[in-house]
N, C-alpha and C positions, 0 to 999 in steps of 0.2 A: 626181500622178495622171498614168497613161498610159491614155488612151482611143483605142484603134484601130477606127476604122470603115473603114481603107483597108488597107494593106499596111505591117507592121512587121518589116523583116530585122534580127533582134537579130546573126545570125551569131555569130563567136565572142568578140564584145564583152562587156564587164562593165556591165550596168546596177545604179547603186545608189541606193537610197533612202535619203537621210542629211537629213532634215528640220532645220529650226534649234532647232526644239522637239520633245518626243515627241508628234506626232500620228499621225492616222490616213494611210494612203496605199492608193492605190487603182488597181487595174489592171483595165480592162475590154476586151472583145472579144477576138479571138483573137490569142493572141501566144505566139511558141516562143520562150523565152530559153535561152541556153548558160549564162551566169553572172550570178547575182544576189548583191547583199548589203543585206539589212535591217540599218540601222543606226540606233539610237535612234527605231524606229516601233513606237509601242504600238499599232495595230491595222494589221497589213498584211494588204489585203483583195485576193486574185486572183479573176479570174472562174473559172468552171469549165470555160472552155476554153483557160485560161493552160498552158504546159507547160514546165517546167524540166528541160532535157537533161544538164547539166553540173552546177554546184555552186551551193548556195544559202549563204551565209554569214549567219547569225543571230549579231550582236553588239551590245554596249551595250544591253540590254535590248530588242533588237530581237524583236517577237513576231507570229507569222501568226494571225490570226482566220479568214481562210477559206481553203483549203488548193489550190493547184495541181495539175494532173496531175504527176507526174515520170516521166520517162524511166525505161526499163529500168537504167542504169547510173547514175543520178543518185546527187548526195551532199548531204547536209544537213552543215554544220559549223558548230557551236557555240561560241561564245568569250565567255567571261564570267560573271558570277553569274545564275543562274536558279532560281527556287523557286516550281514552278508546282504548282497543286493538280488538280482533275481535268479544269480546262478545256485544251483542245487548243490551246495556243499554240505548239508546237514542231513535233510531226509529227502527222499524221492520223491517223483510226480503222483504215480497211480500205482495200485495193485500191490503186490507185494515188495515192491520196492520202499515203501512207507513203514517204519515200525510201527506195529498196532500200539505200543506205550511209548511216550515221549516224556521225559523228565528233565526240567531245571533244574539242576542240583544247586548251582552257583554261578554267580557272576551276573553278566547283562548278556542278553541274547537279543540282537534285532535282525529279522530277516524280512525281505519283501516277496519272498517266495509262495504262491498257493500252496495250502496246506490243506491235506485231507486228515482228520483225526480218527481213526480208526477203531480206537477202543478208549484209553484214558490220556490225559494230559496234567501232568504235575508239576507247580512252581512250587519249589520248597523256601522258605524262610531265608528271606535276605536276598533271593535270586528275582531277576527281572528279565521278562519276555515280552518284547515289542513287537507284534506282528500287526499294527496298525495299518500299515501300507500292503496288507496280504488278504488275498479271499481266503476264508475258511470254510470247508465243507464238513459238517458233522455227519459222518457214515451210518449205514442202517446198524452197524454194529457197537457203535458209539456209547460208552457207560458214563462218562462225565468228566468233568474239570475241576481239579482241586487247586485252588490258588490260595497257597500261604505266604506268595510273596507278591509280585507287583505286576499285572499282566494287563496288557492293552491289545485288543483283537480288531481287524478290520472287519469286514461285512461278514456276516455269518451266516451259513444258508444249510438249512438240515435236509437230509435228504428224507422221502416218503419212510414212513415207517419208525423214523428216529424220535426216541424221547430224551429231552435234555431236562434233567433235573438239577436248576442253577444251586449248587450248594455251598456259595461262598460269593462274596463281591466280585465284582469283574466290570469291566470297562470294554464298549465295543462301539464300531461304527453304526451297525443298523443291523437287524435280524429279518432273515425271510423264512417264513414256515409254510411248506407246501401242504397238500391234501396228505391226510395219513401222518402229519407230525404233530408233536405236541412240544411245548415248552412250560415247565412248570417252575414259576421264580421262587418259591419258597419265602423265606424272610430275607434276601440277599438285598443287597443295594446294587443296582444295575444302572450304571453310568453309561448313555449313549452319547457319544462324541463323533457327530458324523465327520466322516473323512472323505475328501475330494479326491484323494489317491486311492484309498483301500475301501471305498463303497460296493465294489462290484457290480457296476450298472444299477444301482438302486433308486437313481432318478430322484433322489430327495425323499425316498420313504426309509423312515426310521423302523418301522415293523410294518413288515408285509404279510398279509396272511391270505394264503391262496385256497380256495375250495374248502375244505374241511380241516386244514390249517388248524391249531388251536393254542392261544397265548392263555396262560392260567398267570395272573398278576398275583394272587392270593396275598401274603402279607409283605411283599417287596416294595421297594422304594426307587 
């Protein structure tokens, strides 16, 4: 446990939570972290005034039950096997409780929680991300998905003003593109596998274009 009633200067150092058994850990008070590792922590609780500006690593079944505020370029990196239902034990729901960059570094991560992609999502070689039962929203600040492993997404919805340049092969349930949003498929293979659980009220629509929403098939398959 870290309890700060004074001044805690984390600087560029790494703070590791690694208990001898899978127990809860708590951070209270106002603390700005740079790099954090959550290793084998069953319930990691950050105060609402905790901030992570660099990288947070979840490994060995480490989970977050109360989320910090993430800086504008913060990254969450996940290693290992995770099978999460609707509980938000990985990333938060909205706003600054969602890390702008998410990296699935190794292992298999399965989650059913709705997901906002703020900037980037990266799946490294050999890693698997299964969000097939999740609703995915690409925020207006979204930059892209790099899929070097295996990735399955549920229903994907772009915010108005978002452009998704699909740069690697991907599997998803369905796609909704509102006015002012654009998807450029490039030369990728896009596998639409409609999911009755993770279609996000698509009502059978594989690709839904609203208003000036644009889907450019280009050289894709």
